[in-house]
N, CA and C of each residue as an Amber inpcrd file, in Angstrom:
protein
   492
   0.8760000  -1.3170000   0.0970000   0.0100000  -0.0460000   0.0630000
   0.8390000   1.3010000   0.0510000   1.4720000   1.6080000   1.0670000
   2.3740000   2.8780000   1.2270000   1.6440000   4.0300000   1.3370000
   2.3630000   5.1420000   0.9380000   1.7410000   6.5100000   1.0870000
   2.4610000   7.4640000   0.0740000   1.8840000   8.4960000  -0.1840000
   2.4250000   9.5040000  -1.0400000   2.1390000  11.0280000  -0.7240000
   2.9180000  11.7650000  -1.0360000   2.6170000  13.2030000  -0.9720000
   2.8620000  13.8320000  -2.3010000   1.6510000  14.6220000  -2.7910000
   1.6400000  15.2360000  -4.0180000   1.9810000  16.7160000  -4.0350000
   2.5710000  17.2830000  -5.0640000   2.9500000  18.7170000  -5.1280000
   3.0060000  19.2130000  -6.4500000   2.8630000  20.5470000  -6.5930000
   3.2350000  21.2610000  -7.6800000   4.4720000  22.0220000  -7.4940000
   5.3600000  21.9910000  -8.3900000   6.7120000  22.6810000  -8.1340000
   7.3200000  23.1730000  -9.4810000   7.8910000  24.3430000  -9.3710000
   8.6540000  24.8000000 -10.5280000   9.9840000  23.8380000 -10.5620000
  10.5540000  24.0290000 -11.5990000  11.8030000  23.2160000 -11.7440000
  12.7000000  23.3960000 -10.6070000  12.9050000  24.7450000 -10.3150000
  13.7280000  25.0570000  -9.2420000  13.3650000  24.5050000  -7.8830000
  12.0180000  24.5990000  -7.6090000  11.5510000  23.9170000  -6.3930000
  11.7500000  22.4010000  -6.3530000  11.6300000  21.7860000  -7.3830000
  12.0070000  20.3490000  -7.5890000  13.4020000  20.1460000  -7.2670000
  14.2860000  20.8900000  -7.9210000  15.8010000  20.8630000  -7.5600000
  16.1770000  20.9820000  -6.0560000  15.2620000  21.9550000  -5.5320000
  15.3840000  22.3100000  -4.0130000  15.0540000  20.9380000  -3.1950000
  14.0330000  20.3560000  -3.7110000  13.5420000  19.1340000  -2.9400000
  14.7180000  18.0100000  -3.0180000  15.1360000  17.8840000  -4.2310000
  16.2840000  16.8420000  -4.4430000  17.6100000  17.1230000  -3.7060000
  17.8620000  18.5430000  -3.4650000  18.9900000  18.9480000  -2.8350000
  18.8220000  18.5630000  -1.1680000  17.4380000  18.7100000  -0.7650000
  17.1790000  18.3050000   0.5290000  17.3960000  16.9060000   0.6890000
  16.9020000  16.0300000  -0.2090000  16.8720000  14.5370000  -0.1210000
  18.3860000  14.2400000   0.0110000  19.2970000  14.7890000  -0.8560000
  20.8210000  14.5750000  -0.7240000  21.2190000  14.8570000   0.6280000
  20.7290000  16.2770000   1.2340000  21.1890000  16.6140000   2.4330000
  20.9100000  15.6410000   3.7410000  19.9080000  14.8430000   3.5320000
  19.6870000  13.8720000   4.5250000  20.2070000  12.4200000   4.2300000
  20.9960000  12.4050000   3.3460000  21.7490000  11.1460000   2.9390000
  21.1760000  10.3680000   1.8730000  20.1660000  10.8510000   1.2210000
  19.6830000   9.8390000   0.1410000  20.5200000  10.0580000  -1.3210000
  20.3840000   9.2730000  -2.0600000  20.9780000   9.3580000  -3.4000000
  19.9080000   9.6500000  -4.4850000  19.9610000  10.4660000  -5.3520000
  18.8200000  10.7250000  -6.3100000  19.3780000   9.9390000  -7.6690000
  18.6140000   9.0080000  -7.9630000  19.0330000   8.0920000  -9.0550000
  17.7760000   7.8760000 -10.0560000  18.3310000   7.7210000 -11.1930000
  17.4720000   7.2880000 -12.3580000  17.0370000   5.8000000 -12.0300000
  15.9260000   5.2630000 -12.6580000  15.4760000   4.0010000 -12.5370000
  16.2460000   3.0330000 -13.3250000  17.0610000   3.6040000 -14.1760000
  17.9390000   2.6600000 -15.0880000  19.3360000   2.9010000 -14.4930000
  20.2980000   1.9790000 -14.3380000  21.5480000   2.1100000 -13.8720000
  22.4750000   2.6720000 -14.6170000  22.1300000   2.8280000 -15.9960000
  23.0570000   3.3380000 -16.8090000  22.8020000   4.7530000 -17.1490000
  21.7980000   5.4230000 -16.5910000  21.3340000   6.8090000 -16.8770000
  21.3910000   7.5270000 -15.6590000  21.8540000   9.0380000 -15.9270000
  21.7810000   9.9640000 -14.9720000  20.5960000  10.6230000 -14.7460000
  20.1490000  11.2340000 -13.6470000  19.0510000  11.9580000 -13.3730000
  19.3870000  13.3340000 -14.0700000  18.4460000  13.6780000 -14.9780000
  18.7460000  15.0330000 -15.8970000  18.5330000  16.2140000 -14.7700000
  19.1680000  17.3870000 -14.9020000  19.0960000  18.5930000 -14.3340000
  17.6520000  19.2150000 -14.5020000  17.1160000  18.9800000 -15.7500000
  15.7010000  19.5850000 -16.0370000  14.7500000  18.4900000 -15.8190000
  13.8290000  18.5700000 -14.8570000  12.7630000  17.5580000 -14.4920000
  11.8470000  17.3410000 -15.6870000  11.8070000  18.2260000 -16.5450000
  10.7930000  18.1940000 -17.6900000  11.4540000  17.0320000 -18.6780000
  12.7390000  16.8940000 -18.6460000  13.3090000  15.9660000 -19.6720000
  12.9830000  14.5380000 -19.3440000  13.0180000  14.2250000 -18.0590000
  12.7230000  12.7630000 -17.5950000  12.3390000  12.7690000 -16.3320000
  10.8720000  12.9410000 -15.9820000  10.3550000  13.2130000 -14.8030000
  10.4480000  12.1290000 -13.6850000  10.7240000  10.9380000 -13.9640000
  10.9550000   9.8730000 -13.0270000  12.2540000   9.7270000 -12.3930000
  12.2450000   9.5370000 -11.1390000  13.6270000   9.1780000 -10.5150000
  13.3460000   8.4780000  -9.1130000  14.2680000   8.0700000  -8.3740000
  14.2730000   7.3530000  -7.2380000  15.1690000   8.2140000  -6.0980000
  14.6670000   8.2650000  -4.9390000  15.5510000   8.6430000  -3.7220000
  15.8450000   7.3360000  -3.1120000  17.1980000   7.0520000  -3.1440000
  17.7760000   5.7410000  -2.6040000  18.4670000   6.0270000  -1.3180000
  18.2780000   5.0530000  -0.4540000  19.1900000   4.9500000   0.8200000
  20.5880000   4.5850000   0.4890000  20.8780000   3.8390000  -0.4990000
  22.1600000   3.3500000  -0.8180000  22.7060000   3.8530000  -2.2660000
  23.9560000   3.8400000  -2.5000000  24.3660000   4.3550000  -3.7430000
  24.1550000   3.2300000  -4.8260000  24.1720000   3.6350000  -6.0930000
  23.8860000   2.4650000  -6.9690000  24.7060000   1.2340000  -6.8950000
  25.9770000   1.2750000  -6.5580000  26.7850000   0.1130000  -6.3780000
  26.3280000  -0.9030000  -5.3050000  25.4560000  -0.4760000  -4.3960000
  24.9780000  -1.3510000  -3.5610000  23.4950000  -1.8560000  -3.7860000
  22.9920000  -1.5750000  -4.8260000  21.6280000  -1.9020000  -5.1770000
  21.4920000  -3.2590000  -5.9680000  20.4870000  -3.7450000  -6.0740000
  20.1710000  -5.0210000  -6.6980000  19.3120000  -4.9510000  -8.0790000
  20.0890000  -4.6560000  -9.0860000  19.3860000  -4.4440000 -10.3530000
  18.7880000  -5.8150000 -10.8980000  17.6420000  -5.4140000 -11.7210000
  16.9270000  -6.6040000 -12.2170000  16.6050000  -6.4650000 -13.6100000
  15.9910000  -7.3560000 -14.2710000  15.7650000  -7.2160000 -15.8640000
  16.6610000  -8.0760000 -16.5270000  16.5590000  -8.2750000 -17.9190000
  17.3450000  -9.0880000 -18.7030000  17.6970000  -8.1760000 -19.8890000
  18.8950000  -7.6000000 -19.8300000  19.9830000  -7.6210000 -18.8980000
  19.5350000  -6.6660000 -17.5130000  20.1140000  -7.0300000 -16.4480000
  19.7340000  -6.3260000 -15.2470000  20.2250000  -4.9200000 -15.4730000
  19.3180000  -4.0350000 -15.6480000  19.6710000  -2.6030000 -15.7700000
  18.7130000  -1.6330000 -15.0100000  17.5460000  -2.1950000 -14.3890000
  16.7380000  -1.3450000 -13.7120000  16.8820000  -1.5870000 -12.1600000
  16.3100000  -0.5410000 -11.4020000  16.2620000  -0.7490000  -9.9010000
  14.9540000  -0.3190000  -9.5180000  14.4460000  -0.7560000  -8.2490000
  13.2040000  -0.7130000  -7.8820000  13.0200000  -0.6580000  -6.3060000
  11.8300000   0.2150000  -5.8740000  11.7610000   0.4600000  -4.5170000
  11.2870000  -0.7250000  -3.8070000  10.8770000  -1.8300000  -4.4300000
  10.4370000  -3.0120000  -3.7700000  11.6030000  -3.8870000  -3.3590000
  12.7490000  -3.8140000  -4.1510000  13.8250000  -4.5620000  -3.8180000
  14.7290000  -3.9410000  -2.8830000  15.0690000  -2.5430000  -3.1340000
  15.8420000  -1.7370000  -2.1920000  15.2140000  -0.7660000  -1.5360000
  15.7070000  -0.1230000  -0.5560000  15.0690000   1.0000000   0.2920000
  15.1390000   2.2820000  -0.5280000  14.1330000   2.5830000  -1.3300000
  14.0130000   3.6870000  -2.2070000  12.6300000   4.3320000  -2.0790000
  12.6490000   5.5850000  -2.5450000  11.1780000   6.3580000  -2.6980000
  11.0810000   6.7190000  -4.0210000   9.9260000   6.3010000  -4.7080000
   9.5410000   6.5180000  -5.9980000   9.2570000   8.0320000  -6.2180000
   9.8510000   8.7230000  -7.1710000   9.5430000  10.2050000  -7.2590000
   9.0460000  10.4490000  -8.6670000   7.8910000  11.0500000  -8.6520000
   7.6250000  11.7870000  -9.9850000   7.8510000  13.1800000  -9.9470000
   8.8940000  13.5320000 -10.7020000   9.2810000  14.9900000 -10.5550000
   8.4150000  15.9970000 -11.0530000   8.0830000  16.8980000 -10.3410000
   7.2130000  18.1510000 -10.6610000   8.1110000  19.0690000 -11.6370000
   7.3680000  19.6560000 -12.6250000   8.0140000  20.6860000 -13.3330000
   7.2460000  21.6490000 -13.9550000   7.6760000  22.8210000 -14.5720000
   7.0590000  23.8790000 -15.3080000   7.6160000  23.7590000 -16.5730000
   6.5730000  23.8900000 -17.5400000   6.9020000  23.9700000 -18.9540000
   5.6790000  24.5380000 -19.8850000   6.0260000  25.5230000 -20.7470000
   5.1290000  25.9540000 -21.7020000   3.7370000  26.4400000 -20.8740000
   3.9280000  27.0100000 -19.6470000   2.7430000  27.6090000 -19.0460000
   1.9410000  26.5680000 -18.1310000   2.4750000  25.4520000 -18.0950000
   1.9360000  24.3420000 -17.3020000   2.8310000  23.8660000 -16.1520000
   2.1800000  23.8450000 -14.9420000   2.8840000  23.2090000 -13.7420000
   2.3490000  21.6880000 -13.7090000   3.1610000  20.6530000 -13.6910000
   3.0450000  19.4180000 -13.8290000   3.1520000  18.7660000 -12.5260000
   1.9680000  18.0600000 -12.0320000   1.9940000  17.3780000 -10.7070000
   3.1410000  16.5000000 -10.4030000   3.6660000  16.4210000  -9.3030000
   4.7810000  15.4970000  -8.8880000   4.4530000  14.8590000  -7.4740000
   5.2450000  13.8770000  -7.2940000   4.8470000  13.0480000  -5.9900000
   5.9770000  12.3500000  -5.4170000   6.1050000  12.0330000  -4.2230000
   7.0840000  11.2610000  -3.6010000   6.2990000  10.0590000  -2.9860000
   6.6180000   8.8530000  -3.3560000   5.6140000   7.7350000  -2.9390000
   6.5890000   6.7180000  -2.0290000   6.0790000   6.3020000  -0.8100000
   6.8140000   5.3660000  -0.1890000   6.0000000   4.1420000  -0.3830000
   6.7110000   3.0090000  -0.6390000   6.0730000   1.8450000  -0.9890000
   6.4440000   0.7840000   0.0820000   5.4070000   0.0720000   0.6250000
   5.7850000  -0.9490000   1.7680000   5.2690000  -2.2560000   1.3180000
   5.1740000  -2.6120000  -0.0680000   4.9040000  -3.9790000  -0.5640000
   5.9190000  -5.0240000   0.0840000   7.1230000  -4.5690000   0.0590000
   8.1020000  -5.4980000   1.0070000   8.3450000  -4.6040000   2.2470000
   7.7340000  -5.2910000   3.3340000   7.7240000  -4.5900000   4.6120000
   9.1530000  -4.3320000   5.0400000   9.9350000  -5.2580000   5.0160000
  11.5410000  -4.8640000   5.5230000  12.0650000  -3.7160000   4.7570000
  11.9400000  -3.7500000   3.5340000  12.4690000  -2.5100000   2.6290000
  11.7840000  -1.2380000   3.1470000  10.3080000  -1.3120000   3.0690000
   9.5110000  -0.3120000   3.3930000   9.9020000   0.3450000   4.7030000
  10.1730000  -0.5050000   5.7540000  10.3540000   0.0400000   7.0980000
  11.8570000   0.7390000   7.1060000  12.7910000   0.2510000   6.2590000
  14.0970000   0.9680000   6.1680000  14.2200000   2.3310000   5.7120000
  13.2390000   2.6220000   4.6780000  13.2170000   3.8490000   3.9630000
  12.1110000   4.9300000   4.5460000  11.1800000   4.2490000   5.3610000
  10.1640000   5.1290000   6.0220000  10.7210000   6.4300000   6.7680000
  11.6660000   6.3820000   7.5350000  12.1330000   7.4220000   8.0780000
  12.5760000   8.6530000   7.3540000  13.0480000   8.2640000   6.1830000
  13.4230000   9.3730000   5.1900000  12.2680000   9.8290000   4.5270000
  11.2840000   9.0120000   4.2340000  10.0090000   9.4890000   3.6940000
   9.2670000  10.4560000   4.5880000   9.2400000  10.1760000   5.8950000
   8.7130000  11.1980000   6.9120000   9.4990000  12.5390000   6.8120000
  10.8380000  12.5300000   6.8970000  11.5090000  13.6770000   6.6700000
  11.2620000  14.5790000   5.6210000  11.0140000  13.7750000   4.4380000
  10.7130000  14.5470000   3.2350000   9.2510000  15.2180000   3.4220000
   8.3650000  14.3800000   3.9350000   7.0210000  14.9390000   4.1920000
   7.0490000  16.1130000   5.0890000   7.8630000  16.1550000   6.1340000
   7.9490000  17.4580000   7.0440000   8.5320000  18.2590000   6.2760000
   9.4510000  18.2400000   5.5050000  10.2300000  19.3810000   4.8230000
   9.2980000  19.9980000   3.9120000   8.5690000  19.1540000   3.0020000
   7.5750000  19.7440000   2.0450000   6.5010000  20.5220000   2.8470000
   5.9170000  19.8620000   3.9590000   4.8300000  20.6460000   4.7830000
   5.4170000  21.8970000   5.3100000   6.6950000  21.8920000   5.7240000
   7.1300000  23.0740000   6.2890000   7.5000000  24.3450000   5.3850000
   8.0300000  23.9480000   4.2500000   8.5090000  24.9160000   3.3290000
   7.6760000  25.1530000   2.1260000   6.7060000  24.4370000   1.8400000
   5.7470000  24.6250000   0.7520000   4.4090000  24.7620000   1.3030000
   3.3800000  25.6550000   0.5490000   2.0400000  25.9530000   1.0630000
   1.1360000  24.7420000   0.6820000   0.1500000  24.7130000   1.5250000
  -0.9360000  23.6110000   1.2500000  -1.8560000  24.2000000   0.2970000
  -2.1710000  23.5080000  -0.7630000  -3.2580000  23.9880000  -1.8040000
  -4.2090000  22.8580000  -2.0450000  -5.2740000  22.6650000  -1.3020000
  -6.3190000  21.5500000  -1.3760000  -5.5830000  20.3740000  -0.9580000
  -5.6280000  19.4300000  -1.8530000  -4.9850000  18.0260000  -1.4870000
  -3.3290000  18.2350000  -1.6820000  -2.9550000  19.0350000  -2.2730000
  -1.6270000  19.1440000  -2.6920000  -0.7480000  20.2530000  -2.0840000
   0.5840000  20.2710000  -2.2050000   1.4790000  21.2290000  -1.7590000
   2.0930000  21.9490000  -2.8600000   2.3870000  23.2200000  -2.7240000
   2.7830000  23.9720000  -3.7250000   4.1470000  24.7030000  -3.2780000
   5.4010000  24.4130000  -4.2090000   6.5870000  25.1490000  -3.8910000
   6.3670000  26.6590000  -4.0820000   7.4100000  27.2710000  -3.5740000
   7.2950000  28.7400000  -3.4990000   7.3890000  29.4800000  -4.8820000
   8.1950000  28.7840000  -5.7480000   8.0710000  29.4970000  -7.1010000
   6.8640000  29.0290000  -8.0310000   6.4010000  27.9620000  -7.6610000
   5.2700000  27.4160000  -8.2900000   3.9760000  28.3510000  -8.0030000
   4.1230000  28.5880000  -6.6960000   2.9210000  29.7600000  -6.1660000
   2.9860000  30.9090000  -7.0860000   4.0210000  31.3120000  -7.1360000
   4.2480000  32.7700000  -8.1140000   3.7670000  32.3010000  -9.4660000
   4.1820000  31.1490000 -10.0860000   3.8310000  30.9370000 -11.4530000
   2.2240000  30.8380000 -11.5310000   1.6760000  30.4090000 -10.5820000
   0.1610000  30.3290000 -10.6200000  -0.3870000  31.5110000 -10.5110000
   0.0970000  32.4130000  -9.8460000  -0.3110000  33.9190000  -9.6880000
  -0.2660000  34.5670000 -11.0600000   0.8680000  34.1840000 -11.9360000
   1.0780000  34.6540000 -13.2740000   0.0870000  33.8610000 -14.3720000
  -0.7510000  32.8830000 -13.7940000  -1.4620000  32.2010000 -14.9080000
  -1.1540000  30.8110000 -15.2220000  -0.1350000  30.2720000 -14.6500000
   0.2720000  28.8790000 -14.9190000  -0.9330000  27.9850000 -14.5390000
  -1.1140000  27.0710000 -15.5160000  -2.1180000  26.0180000 -15.3050000
  -1.6330000  24.6890000 -14.6090000  -2.2670000  24.2260000 -13.6840000
  -1.9240000  22.9480000 -12.8940000  -2.4980000  21.7040000 -13.6140000
  -1.6350000  20.7410000 -14.0520000  -2.0800000  19.6500000 -14.7020000
  -1.4650000  18.2450000 -14.1560000  -1.9070000  17.2480000 -14.4260000
  -1.4420000  15.8580000 -13.8980000  -0.3400000  15.5960000 -14.8610000
  -0.5680000  15.8440000 -16.2080000   0.3770000  15.5520000 -17.2140000
   0.5340000  16.7340000 -18.0480000   1.7530000  16.9160000 -18.6580000
   1.9140000  18.0660000 -19.6890000   1.2420000  17.3990000 -21.0190000
   0.4340000  18.3770000 -21.6600000  -0.2310000  17.9780000 -22.8750000
   0.5040000  17.2060000 -23.8080000   1.8620000  17.6530000 -23.9170000
   2.8450000  16.8410000 -24.9170000   3.0560000  15.4740000 -24.4150000
   2.8580000  15.1230000 -23.2880000   3.2020000  13.8690000 -22.7120000
   2.1890000  13.1000000 -22.1220000   0.9810000  13.4910000 -22.4240000
  -0.1590000  12.7780000 -21.7980000  -0.3470000  11.3960000 -22.6920000
  -0.4030000  10.4240000 -21.8820000  -0.5040000   9.0820000 -22.5430000
  -1.8320000   8.8820000 -23.2850000  -1.5740000   8.2960000 -24.4170000
  -2.8820000   7.9930000 -25.3090000  -3.6360000   6.9490000 -24.7850000
  -4.9920000   7.0950000 -24.6690000  -5.8630000   6.1720000 -24.0580000
  -6.3980000   5.2730000 -25.3230000  -6.3100000   4.0230000 -25.2460000
  -6.8220000   3.0720000 -26.0580000  -8.1050000   2.4400000 -25.5240000
  -9.0910000   2.3040000 -26.4010000 -10.4020000   1.9560000 -26.1850000
 -10.7460000   0.5320000 -26.6990000 -11.2840000  -0.4170000 -25.9830000
 -11.6540000  -1.5820000 -26.4800000 -13.1240000  -1.6250000 -26.7680000
 -13.4420000  -2.1420000 -28.0100000 -14.8500000  -2.3410000 -28.4120000
 -15.3990000  -3.5800000 -27.7390000 -16.1510000  -3.2790000 -26.7480000
 -16.7050000  -4.4500000 -25.8090000 -18.0760000  -5.0070000 -26.5530000
 -18.5470000  -4.3820000 -27.4490000 -19.7030000  -4.9630000 -28.0740000
 -19.3580000  -6.0260000 -29.1720000 -18.2990000  -6.3070000 -29.4060000
 -17.9340000  -7.5290000 -30.3460000 -17.2380000  -8.5980000 -29.5150000
 -17.7410000  -9.7280000 -29.7830000 -17.1040000 -10.9860000 -29.1140000
 -15.6140000 -10.8880000 -29.2590000 -14.8680000 -11.6500000 -28.0590000
 -13.4360000 -11.5970000 -28.3800000 -13.2580000 -13.0440000 -28.9800000
 -12.4090000 -13.3150000 -29.8240000 -12.2750000 -14.4970000 -30.5530000
 -10.8490000 -14.8310000 -30.0710000 -10.8370000 -16.1910000 -29.7330000
  -9.5110000 -16.7220000 -29.2200000  -9.0790000 -17.7560000 -30.1780000
């Protein structure tokens, strides 16, 4: 099940959150072991906050090139960002599907929650970084996905029988 905290943040707000994660001893990693986290959150919005450096993690896949918060103590991060007049929703998620791993990373998740609640404003069910608040005042739209990156929905025609 786990827990998450969602927020709107400018690119700088997001980078400030990542700097805080590093200051409490977390590593900011891409979910692929051969890629670096980009400085611009809009370029690749997903990342992980890991308790351990990449060398101490357990990659999986064929070939083993990915890492995951169920295998190692990490928080899944959907990086918030601002692009083309849109503030895109971000979140930090704590996963406890693996109880031992979840318990190991939980204190870090709580620290990040406290930092966000202390430094950012509450806005409905979300938090808002300081620069993001200024962007909203200037007319930025808050969205779950940037229009250029919205997943295409595929619909199945259920009126026709499925042939096997």
